[in-house]
Structure formats: structure tokens, C-alpha cells
C-alpha positions in Angstrom: -4.2 0.5 24.3 -4.0 0.0 20.5 -0.4 -1.2 19.6 1.0 1.0 16.8 2.4 -1.0 13.8 1.0 -4.3 15.2 1.8 -6.5 12.2 4.6 -9.1 12.2 7.7 -7.1 11.2 9.6 -9.9 9.4 7.3 -11.7 6.9 10.2 -13.9 5.7 10.2 -15.9 8.9 7.0 -15.9 10.9 6.4 -17.9 14.0 3.2 -17.9 16.0 4.7 -17.2 19.4 5.9 -13.6 19.4 5.1 -10.4 21.4 5.1 -6.9 19.9 6.7 -4.3 22.2 5.6 -1.2 20.4 3.6 1.3 22.3 4.3 3.5 25.3 7.9 3.4 26.7 9.6 5.6 29.3 11.9 8.1 27.6 14.7 10.5 28.4 17.0 12.7 26.4 20.6 12.4 27.5 22.0 15.7 26.4 25.5 15.0 27.8 25.6 11.4 26.7 26.7 10.6 30.2 23.9 8.1 31.1 26.0 5.0 30.9 28.5 6.6 33.4 25.6 7.5 35.6 24.2 3.9 35.3 20.8 4.9 33.8 20.4 1.2 32.9 20.2 0.4 36.6 18.2 3.3 38.0 16.9 6.5 36.4 13.9 8.8 36.7 12.5 9.1 33.2 11.0 12.4 32.3 8.8 11.6 29.3 6.8 8.9 27.5 7.4 8.0 23.9 5.4 5.9 21.4 7.7 3.3 19.9 8.5 2.7 17.0 8.4 6.3 16.1 11.6 8.4 16.5 11.5 11.2 19.1 11.7 13.9 16.3 8.4 12.8 14.9 4.9 13.9 15.7 3.7 10.3 16.1 6.2 9.6 18.9 4.5 12.2 21.1 7.8 13.8 21.9 8.4 15.8 18.7 11.9 17.1 19.8 13.6 18.4 16.7 16.9 19.6 18.1 20.0 17.4 18.2 19.9 14.5 20.8 23.4 13.0 21.3 21.9 10.1 23.2 18.5 8.9 24.3 17.2 6.2 26.8 14.1 4.0 26.7 12.5 1.7 29.2 9.5 -0.6 29.4 8.3 -3.7 31.2 7.0 -6.9 29.6 5.6 -10.2 31.0 7.0 -13.7 30.4 4.9 -16.8 31.0 6.3 -20.1 32.3 6.0 -21.7 28.8 7.8 -18.8 27.2 10.6 -18.8 29.8 11.3 -22.4 29.0 12.1 -21.5 25.4 14.8 -19.4 23.7 13.8 -15.8 23.9 15.0 -13.4 21.2 14.7 -9.6 21.5 14.5 -8.1 18.0 15.0 -4.5 16.9 13.9 -3.5 13.4 16.4 -0.6 13.4 17.9 1.8 16.0 19.9 4.9 14.9 22.8 4.7 15.5 24.8 2.9 18.2 23.0 1.2 21.0 23.3 -1.0 24.1 20.5 -3.0 25.6 19.9 -4.2 29.1 17.4 -6.7 30.4 16.8 -6.7 34.2 20.0 -4.7 34.6 22.1 -7.2 32.6 23.7 -6.0 29.3 22.6 -8.4 26.6 24.3 -6.8 23.6 25.4 -3.8 21.5 24.9 -2.9 17.9 26.2 -0.2 15.5 24.3 1.0 12.4 21.1 2.9 12.0 19.5 0.8 9.3 20.0 -3.0 9.8 17.8 -5.2 11.9 19.4 -7.1 14.8 18.5 -9.3 17.8 19.9 -10.6 21.1 19.3 -13.9 22.8 18.1 -12.8 26.2 17.2 -16.3 27.6 19.7 -16.0 30.4 18.5 -12.6 31.4 14.7 -13.0 31.5 12.7 -14.4 34.4 9.1 -15.6 34.9 6.7 -12.7 35.3 7.7 -9.0 34.9 10.9 -8.0 33.1 12.5 -4.7 32.3 14.3 -3.7 29.1 16.4 -0.6 28.8 17.8 0.8 25.6 20.5 3.4 25.2 21.0 4.9 21.7 23.7 7.3 20.6 23.3 9.3 17.5 25.5 12.1 16.2 25.1 12.8 12.5 27.8 15.6 12.8 30.4 12.9 13.6 32.6 12.2 10.6 32.2 8.7 9.3 28.7 7.9 10.6 26.4 7.0 7.7 23.2 9.1 8.1 21.7 9.3 4.6 19.6 12.4 4.1 19.4 13.5 7.7 20.4 17.1 8.2 23.7 17.9 9.9 22.3 21.4 10.7 19.5 22.3 13.1 17.0 22.8 10.3 16.3 20.8 7.1 18.0 22.3 4.1 18.5 21.5 0.4 18.5 17.6 0.0 18.8 17.1 3.8 15.8 16.5 5.9 14.6 15.8 9.5 16.8 13.6 11.7 15.9 10.3 13.1 17.3 9.3 16.5 17.0 6.0 18.3 14.3 3.3 17.8 12.5 3.8 14.5 11.2 0.3 13.7 9.3 -2.4 15.6 10.7 -3.9 18.8 9.5 -7.5 19.4 10.1 -10.6 21.4 10.2 -14.1 19.8 9.9 -17.4 21.7 11.2 -20.5 19.9 12.4 -24.0 20.9 16.0 -24.5 21.9 16.5 -26.4 18.6 15.3 -24.0 15.9 15.8 -22.4 12.5 18.2 -19.4 12.5 18.0 -18.2 8.9 16.8 -19.3 5.4 17.9 -18.3 1.9 16.2 -19.3 -1.4 17.8 -19.9 -4.8 15.3 -20.2 -7.6 16.2 -22.5 -10.5 13.8 -21.7 -13.3 15.4 -24.2 -15.8 15.2 -27.0 -13.3 11.8 -26.0 -12.0 13.0 -26.2 -8.4 13.9 -24.1 -5.5 17.2 -24.4 -3.6 16.8 -23.8 0.1 19.8 -23.1 2.4 18.9 -23.2 6.1 21.0 -22.3 9.1 20.0 -24.4 12.1 20.7 -24.5 15.8 20.5 -27.9 17.5 19.9 -31.3 15.8 16.6 -32.4 14.3 14.9 -33.4 11.1 14.2 -30.6 8.6 11.2 -30.5 6.3 10.4 -27.8 3.7 6.9 -27.7 2.4 6.1 -25.5 -0.6 2.6 -24.5 -1.8 1.2 -22.1 -4.3 -2.3 -20.5 -3.9 -3.0 -23.1 -1.2 -2.0 -26.1 -3.3 1.0 -28.2 -2.3 3.6 -28.2 -5.0 6.8 -29.6 -3.4 8.4 -31.0 -0.3 11.8 -32.2 0.9 13.1 -33.6 4.1 16.6 -34.3 5.6 17.1 -36.3 8.8 19.0 -35.3 11.9 20.6 -32.2 10.6 22.5 -29.4 12.3 24.6 -26.4 11.1 23.9 -25.2 7.5 21.8 -27.5 5.3 21.0 -27.2 1.6 18.0 -28.8 0.0 16.6 -28.8 -3.5 12.8 -28.9 -3.7 11.3 -29.8 -7.2 8.2 -27.9 -8.0 5.2 -29.5 -9.7 4.1 -26.1 -11.1 6.1 -23.1 -12.2 4.7 -19.6 -11.6 7.1 -16.8 -12.5 7.5 -13.7 -10.4 7.4 -10.9 -13.0 7.0 -7.1 -13.1 3.4 -6.4 -12.2 2.8 -10.0 -11.1 4.1 -10.9 -7.7 3.4 -14.6 -7.8 4.7 -15.9 -4.5 5.1 -19.4 -3.2 4.4 -20.1 0.5 6.8 -22.1 2.5 6.4 -23.9 5.9 9.7 -24.9 7.5 9.6 -27.7 10.2 12.7 -28.3 12.3 12.0 -30.4 15.4 9.4 -28.5 17.4 10.1 -25.3 15.5 7.8 -24.2 12.7 8.1 -21.0 10.7 6.2 -19.6 7.7 8.1 -18.0 4.8 7.8 -17.3 1.0 9.8 -16.9 -2.2 9.4 -15.8 -5.8 10.6 -17.7 -8.8 12.6 -15.2 -10.9 16.0 -14.9 -12.5 18.2 -11.9 -13.2 20.9 -12.0 -15.9 23.2 -9.4 -17.5 24.3 -10.2 -21.0 26.4 -7.4 -22.5 24.3 -4.3 -22.3 21.1 -6.2 -21.6 19.3 -6.4 -18.3 17.2 -9.6 -18.4 14.5 -10.7 -15.9 13.5 -14.3 -16.5 15.4 -14.1 -19.8 13.4 -11.2 -21.1 14.5 -7.5 -21.4 12.8 -5.2 -18.9 12.9 -1.5 -19.1 13.2 -0.2 -15.6 10.6 2.6 -15.1 11.8 3.6 -11.7 10.9 6.5 -9.4 13.0 7.8 -6.5 11.4 7.0 -3.2 13.1 8.3 -0.1 10.9 6.7 2.5 9.9 9.9 4.4 6.5 10.9 5.6 5.3 14.0 7.5 4.2 12.4 10.7 6.6 9.5 11.3 9.6 10.8 9.3 11.4 7.4 8.6 8.6 5.3 10.0 5.3 4.8 8.2 2.2 5.5 10.4 0.6 2.1 9.3 1.5 -0.9 7.3 -1.2 0.1 4.8 0.7 3.4 4.3 3.6 1.4 2.9 1.4 -0.5 0.5 -0.3 2.7 -0.6 3.1 4.3 -1.5 3.7 1.5 -4.0 0.2 2.2 -5.5 1.2 5.8 -5.9 4.1 4.8 -8.1 2.0 2.3 -10.1 -0.7 4.9 -10.7 2.0 7.2 -12.2 3.1 4.4 -14.6 6.3 3.3 -12.8 7.2 -0.4 -12.4 9.7 0.1 -9.6 11.7 2.4 -7.4 15.1 3.3 -6.1 14.8 3.1 -2.3 17.1 6.0 -1.9 19.6 6.8 0.9 17.8 4.6 3.3 17.3 0.9 4.0 13.5 0.3 3.9 11.8 -2.0 6.4 11.0 -5.6 5.5 7.2 -4.9 5.5 7.7 -2.5 2.6 9.7 -5.1 0.6 7.0 -7.6 1.4 4.4 -5.4 -0.3 6.8 -4.9 -3.3 7.1 -8.7 -3.5 3.4 -9.1 -3.6 2.9 -6.4 -6.2 5.7 -7.4 -8.6 7.3 -4.0 -8.0 11.0 -3.9 -8.7 13.4 -2.0 -6.4 17.0 -1.3 -5.8 18.3 -2.2 -2.3 20.3 0.8 -1.2 22.0 2.2 1.9 22.2 5.6 3.6 25.9 6.1 3.0 26.0 9.9 3.1 28.0 11.1 6.0 30.7 8.6 5.3 34.0 9.8 3.7 34.9 7.1 1.3 38.5 8.3 1.2 38.9 7.8 5.0 40.4 4.4 5.8 38.0 3.9 8.7 35.0 4.1 6.3 35.1 0.3 5.7 34.4 -0.4 9.4 31.4 2.1 9.4 29.8 0.6 6.3 30.7 -3.0 5.7 29.4 -4.8 8.8 26.0 -3.2 8.6 25.7 -3.4 4.8 26.3 -7.2 4.9 23.6 -7.4 7.6 21.3 -5.7 5.2 22.2 -8.0 2.3 21.6 -11.1 4.4 18.3 -9.8 5.9 16.8 -8.8 2.5 18.3 -11.6 0.4 15.0 -13.4 -0.2 13.0 -10.5 -1.5 12.4 -11.1 -5.3 11.5 -7.4 -5.7 15.1 -6.4 -5.1 16.8 -6.7 -8.5 20.0 -4.7 -7.8 22.2 -3.9 -4.8 23.5 -0.3 -4.6 25.5 0.4 -1.4 26.7 3.9 -2.3 25.3 7.0 -3.9 27.2 9.9 -5.5 30.6 9.4 -4.0 33.3 11.8 -5.1 36.6 10.1 -4.5 39.8 12.1 -4.2 41.9 10.8 -7.1 45.1 11.6 -5.1 43.9 9.3 -2.4 43.0 5.8 -3.8 41.2 4.7 -0.6 37.8 5.6 -1.9 38.2 3.4 -5.0 39.5 0.5 -2.9 36.6 0.9 -0.5 34.0 0.7 -3.3 35.8 -2.2 -5.0 36.0 -4.1 -1.7 32.3 -3.7 -0.9 31.3 -4.5 -4.4 33.3 -7.7 -4.3 32.0 -8.7 -0.9 28.4 -7.9 -1.9 28.8 -10.2 -4.9 30.2 -12.9 -2.7 27.4 -12.6 -0.2 24.8 -12.6 -3.0 26.0 -13.9 -6.5 22.4 -13.8 -7.8 22.0 -10.1 -8.3 23.9 -7.3 -10.0 25.6 -4.7 -7.9 26.3 -1.0 -8.6 29.3 0.2 -6.7 28.1 3.8 -6.4 25.1 5.3 -8.1 26.1 8.3 -10.3 29.4 10.1 -10.7 32.6 8.0 -10.4 32.2 4.3 -10.8 35.1 1.9 -10.1 33.7 -1.5 -10.8 30.0 -2.0 -11.5 27.6 -4.4 -13.2 25.3 -1.6 -14.4 26.5 1.8 -15.7 24.2 4.3 -14.1 24.3 8.0 -14.5 22.6 11.1 -12.9 21.7 13.9 -15.2 19.1 16.7 -14.6 19.1 18.2 -18.1 15.6 19.6 -18.4 15.3 19.7 -22.2 14.2 16.6 -24.0 16.0 17.3 -27.3 19.3 18.1 -25.4 19.0 14.9 -23.4 18.3 12.8 -26.5 21.3 14.3 -28.3 23.7 13.8 -25.4 22.9 10.1 -24.9 22.5 9.4 -28.6 26.2 8.7 -28.5 25.5 5.4 -26.9 24.6 4.0 -30.3 28.3 4.4 -31.2 29.4 2.9 -27.9 30.4 6.3 -26.5 29.4 7.4 -23.0 29.0 11.1 -22.6 30.1 11.5 -19.0 33.9 11.1 -18.7 33.8 11.3 -14.9 32.7 7.7 -14.9 35.1 4.8 -14.1 38.1 7.0 -13.6 37.4 8.8 -16.9 37.1 5.5 -18.9 33.4 5.0 -19.6 32.2 1.4 -20.3 29.3 1.3 -22.8 29.4 -2.5 -22.9 27.3 -2.7 -19.7 23.6 -1.9 -19.3 23.2 1.9 -19.2 20.5 3.5 -17.0 19.8 7.1 -16.1 19.1 6.5 -12.5 18.3 10.2 -11.6 16.7 12.6 -14.0 13.9 15.2 -14.0 13.5 16.6 -10.5 11.2 19.3 -12.0 10.1 21.7 -9.3 6.4 22.3 -9.0 5.4 24.5 -6.1 2.5 26.8 -6.8 3.2 28.9 -3.7 6.8 29.3 -4.9 8.3 27.6 -1.8 11.0 25.0 -1.7 13.3 24.0 -4.6 13.8 21.6 -7.4 16.1 21.1 -10.4 16.0 23.7 -13.0 13.5 26.6 -13.5 9.9 25.9 -12.4 7.6 25.5 -15.4 5.1 28.4 -16.0 2.1 26.1 -15.9 0.9 22.6 -15.4 0.9 22.2 -19.2 4.5 23.3 -19.4 5.4 20.8 -16.7 3.7 18.0 -18.6 5.5 19.0 -21.8 8.9 19.0 -20.0 8.2 15.7 -18.4 7.1 14.2 -21.7 10.1 15.5 -23.5 12.8 14.2 -21.1 11.0 10.9 -20.5 10.5 10.2 -24.3 14.2 11.0 -24.8 15.0 8.0 -22.6 12.2 5.7 -23.7 13.3 6.2 -27.4 16.9 5.4 -26.8 17.5 1.7 -27.7 20.7 1.6 -25.6 19.0 2.9 -22.4 17.7 0.1 -20.2 15.8 2.3 -17.8 15.4 5.5 -15.9 14.6 6.8 -12.4 12.6 10.0 -12.1 13.3 12.3 -9.1 10.9 11.9 -7.3 7.7 10.3 -6.2 6.6 12.8 -3.6 7.9 16.1 -2.1 10.0 15.7 1.0 9.9 18.7 3.2 11.5 21.6 1.3 12.3 19.6 -1.8 9.3 20.2 -4.0 9.9 18.1 -7.1 7.6 15.2 -6.4 4.7 14.1 -8.6 2.7 14.0 -5.3 2.8 16.4 -2.4 4.5 15.3 0.9 1.1 14.2 2.2 0.6 12.1 -0.9 -1.8 14.2 -2.9 -1.4 14.2 -6.7 -0.1 17.4 -8.2 -1.0 16.4 -11.8 -3.5 14.4 -13.8 -2.3 10.9 -13.1 -3.6 9.2 -16.3 -1.6 11.8 -18.3 1.6 11.1 -16.2 1.0 7.3 -16.4 0.6 7.4 -20.2 3.9 9.2 -20.6 5.8 7.0 -18.1 4.5 3.7 -19.4 4.9 4.4 -23.1 6.7 1.6 -25.0 10.5 1.6 -24.6 12.6 1.1 -27.7 15.1 -0.9 -25.6 12.7 -3.7 -25.0 11.6 -3.9 -28.6 15.2 -3.7 -29.9 16.2 -6.8 -27.9 13.3 -9.1 -28.7 
């Protein structure tokens, strides 16, 4: 049987000895969420088959059950060879929505909470030579207050900006076999001025560590430390410097050797700075021509049918003139970020925070652990230029908990990653932020230009921001605009009245986009959105990725020169 999504799911740390567990699993819906009491993990008659890694709501899963599923169960067998059994065996999950527990051969090997972060369990003590059985229980209730669910609908049907739900496993499941002494994690710190790369490696055991760096097949740096354990930091001077830039994903290849362990990795040499109201990439101003990408598709919902599908979505944006995307209300899988890295495509790393009441004191426990897992997992991707853990929060000013939550997660994000800017919450009410971003769906270009013309005098037009005290000394970006509905059959919805014709659409798109490109204090925009999602019909492409408009025309408008870049040179 052909394995769906057969590619290695984590390009940042690739070892040769791994086993993809995607494909046919036994499956049951646990409508009463009583399976753990009834010991399904020990003995259960499964009613269905499901194709992993596709969620049971999707067509590609073969289940296509679209009602609420409070809990679901999965089971499959896998084989372990004698050589593999002698090593450390890790069981990896790309993502499981929302809370889960995993058993191997009847033994619980771990639990995880959070529908977006990757996680793994060391199952060495539970596996045996020959056939093994893994069982997964996943609980998912988007109607439960506090559970972050992003754009998943809390009603039976999709509605407004809420779409199909995703329950249980929705990314690749895989086994990895590695020596007892091995590399746990690696982080890269580019130093452009010093033409070197800082490498921080977390290690298990004691051995010598060597880091070999190459570019386009040519060796350009190496460093070795002897007999190390724990966390080790190396500096590798580079004989050649190739900058990772917008449109040019120049990536260095890395081979890490630690005792008998060997892993392949990569990094990009780029630097992000904020100076006053300037956003600088490698010391140069970059106008962010972003498009909203929500990571949905008709057949797999959250999960792309193929790896090529992920790469193709980036090309859709590039063909429309965009140089990046907001990865909106969802944590995208590492394979998508890998293609962004290769393409020089800039993105915001975001989170599906909707469903969480920021004014509830328990919100911190729902968001923070998973968000820090996401920041650590995706730290090395040069394409991520900004972290944005929240979107459109509306704090209750009589209850300061929401402000404290955003300030806390902002501070901890900056501590976990001091190399990138962080936006506390996109749109509406900022508390502390490195970039001042605004959502505004005004459909008239002249009106939009007049409203944000006040930036020239240091005046922000939206007093909801930062407790009513706008801060125009930071980079300003309209991170949601447009959203123009175009639905010839008059179905679905979008922002504002639908244009009367394609020519009217193009004129409106040109007017509002030019208003932002021509503003010297505006460092970027994000158009809503790249493609339709279910009933939301404001994409430049249909949901099945067919262009709605003449792409060269759209690209010419989107990629026109930005006054911001010229004004700062």
C-alpha cells in the first residue's frame, strides 16, 4: 500500500533510520468519552479503518464523519527489528487535536495537551522484538471554554469565519531509532557581521560533537568539541557568506555527528532588526507583501494531501505578487516551513488561540506550554520573521487578566527567542508589541489613504490600540485588509459589498493596495486572503486553488514599488 505523506516530517533534524506510520489504522469514535474507563487501550473491537494522518472529518481519512466527536481511538501494529530494539526508540506525532494519551503494548507511554505542537515519547522500555501495538486516545471538544481551536466551528455546520473541525491525529506519526547517546535538539544563531553560525546543541550521553557546514555541496566550515554532554554551544566560522533574503532561500546544509549518532539539518543566514519604525532584514528595509493563508484544503481540511501541495500553495502566493504570508490561526507543519525556507518566502509564526478567553486566569495554562513547544520546534526556520501568539483579542478592561496574559506570553516568547520580533496580539488591543499591526477592511482606497495619512504626523488613527494610547514609533503594518468578496454564484460572504464585475474588483484591489504601498510610514500589508475557505469567498483563488482573476494583473498591483522602502534607503 502506498503510504500517504511519505516524506520525512521534520527536515530540521533528519536521521536515516526512521519508520513512517501513516496509512491504515483501526479507528473508533468514542461518543461518550468513556473508553479509558472501559480500557479500550487493552482490548477493544474497532468498528472502522482510518487513513492517518488525515483527520476523521476529512474525505481523505476515509471516515468523513463531520459531527462532533468528543473522543476517538486509533490502533495499529508495527514491526521492530533486533537492531532497532537495541537503540532508543522515539514515537513522534506531528500534531494531535487536542488532548491525548498513547499506549504501546498496553503500557501508557505518555500524554500531551495541545492541538498544534509536535511531541514525542521515548518508548524504548515498552517495545519488543517483532510485532508491537500502539493505541492512541484523543479527546477534542471545541465547545469547552479555554481550549484553543483556531477557526474550527463550535456549531455543527461551518459558519462565518469558522470552518470544519479537526479531531485527533492530523500530521504524520513516525518512529525514530537512534543511539543511546544522541542529539536531542539544535538551534542556530546566525552572525552576519562575524560571518559565522552559532550552534547550540542539546545532547544526551557523552561523546565528541562535530558540526560540518556546507553550501551547494561545498564544505565551508566545521567545528568539534570533545567529550561533551548536556547543552553545548559552538561557533562555526564560514568561509563563504550567502544571505537568506526575500525571494532567495539560500540554505546551508549541516551534518551533526555525536558519537554514533548522525543527523542532517540546515539553516539560513539572515538577521532581523527593528530600528524605530523600520523593519530591517539583513540591514535593509523590506516591505512585507503578505497574504492571509489559513492552511485549509477541501479534501484534507488541516492536512495537505501531498507535500507538493504545500509547495504549490507558496507558488500561488508568489504568482499573485506576495513575498510572504500570515499563517493564520493555525500552526503550520514543518514541511510547509521547509518549503518557505527554500523559496525565501517570509511568514509570521502564529497560533490558533481562538476559543481561549484571555480574561480567564486559566488561559495561561492552556496556551503557554504549547506555544513554547511551537517556538522551540520552529526556531530554526529563517522564513519565520515574526512571532504572533494571539489574534484579535478583546480584553475586558475591568478585568486586567487579559493584558497580563498577553504581556507574560510576549515576555516569555522574547526570552525563548530573542532573535525575532513578537506581536502580542494581531489587531485590536495591543498591550506590549514590537510591531504595531492593525486590521482594517475599508474598501475605498482614498478613504484608506486619508485615514492612515496621519502616520506622517506620528498619529495612529485607531485609539483602541495599546489601551487607547497608540505608539507610532514602532513599525506599522496593516495586517488584515481587503477581504473583497468575489462569488459569481452569489454564495458565501466577504468584507463589504461584492464588486459588480471583475474590472470593479481589480479597481478596488488596486485602490486599497496602492493606498498602503504609497504610505512611507507603512512597512507592509496582509491581504485577506489567498484562497476561499468553505463559505468565506474572499480569496484570490477558489478553495480548490483555481485563479479567480488574471494573475499578471494582480501581481503587478501587489508587487508595485513601496514608498516605505525607498524612503528608508
